[in-house]
N, C-alpha and C positions, 0 to 999 in steps of 0.2 A: 504494500500500500504506500509506503514511504517513497519507494522508487517511482511510482506512478505520479505522485504529487510533485516530486522533483522534476520529472520529465515534463509535466504540464507547465510548471513554472518556467523551466528552461525554454520551452517552445514559445510561451507567452512573451518572454523577454526578447527572444530572437525576432518574433513578429513585430514587437514595438520598435526595435532598432531598425528593422528593414523598412517599416512603413512610416516612421515619423522623422528620422534623421534627414532624409533627403529633402523633406518639406521645410525643415528648419535650417538647412545648410545655406550659407551665403554664396552668392554667385560671383566668384572672383573674376570670371571671364567678363561678365557685365561690368564689374568694378574696373577692370583694365580698360574697357571701352570708355567708361565715364572719366577715368583718370586721363586718358589720352585726349579727350575733348576739353575737359575743364581744368585739369591740374598740371599737365605736362608743360604748359607754357612757363610756369615758375619752378616746377619740381621735376624737370627732365632727369630721368635715371635716378630719382630719389634725392636729387640735389635741391638747392634753393638759390635762384638767381637774385633774390632780393636780400636775404640775410644768410650768408654762407653757413654759419654754425647751426642754424635752425633747419637742418635738412631732414630727410625721411629715412636716414640710415638707422640701423638698430641702436647703435650707441647714443645717438642724439635723441631718438625717441625715448629711450630709457632715461637719459639725463634730464629731460624736460617733463617727465611724467606722462608722456604721450604713447606709451608702449602697451596700450590696451585698446580693444575695440571700442569701449565706451568713451575713452578720452579722444580718440581720433574722430569718432562719430560726432562728439560734442563740438570739436573745433571746426569740423567741416560744416556742421549745421549752423553754428553761431558766429564763427570767425573769431579772430583775436588779433589785435594790433594790425599788422599789414595783411593778415590772412582774411580774405573776404568770407562772408557768410553765404552759404549755398542753400539755406532752407527755403528760399523763394524760387530757386532755379532747379533743384533736384528733389525727387521724391525721397521719402524716408528709406525706401528699399534701395534706391541708388546710392544714398549716402552710406548705408550699412555695407553695401557691396564694395564701394570704393575704399572704405575703412578696412575691410577684410583684405582687399587687394594690397593696400599699403603695408599691412602687417605681414602678409605672405611674402611680398617682395623684400621687405626689410630682413626677414629671416634668410632669404636667398642672397642677400647683399646686392639686390637690384641687378641680378644677372639673368 
């Protein structure tokens, strides 16, 4: 009886993982497209043509507390200093996707 319960729970967990994670996953391909159109002008290859030290490289993101999806989403949405706000130009989904793309690229050192 215990084995049947464990099997049912295991099957249920696999079912949840297979059918819920793709729906919650962020679309970094779309994020790359959004980045290319809206961000690359100032942040080509993760750099920053306006303020050199405030780039999108992993070390800089960490140094300035921008190394989380929430932090990047917030700054893209609301802007800060020279960084423009995009809440009027991009959807919430596009902002989340571009934030996920930035984190993904920072982990790859923008290569």
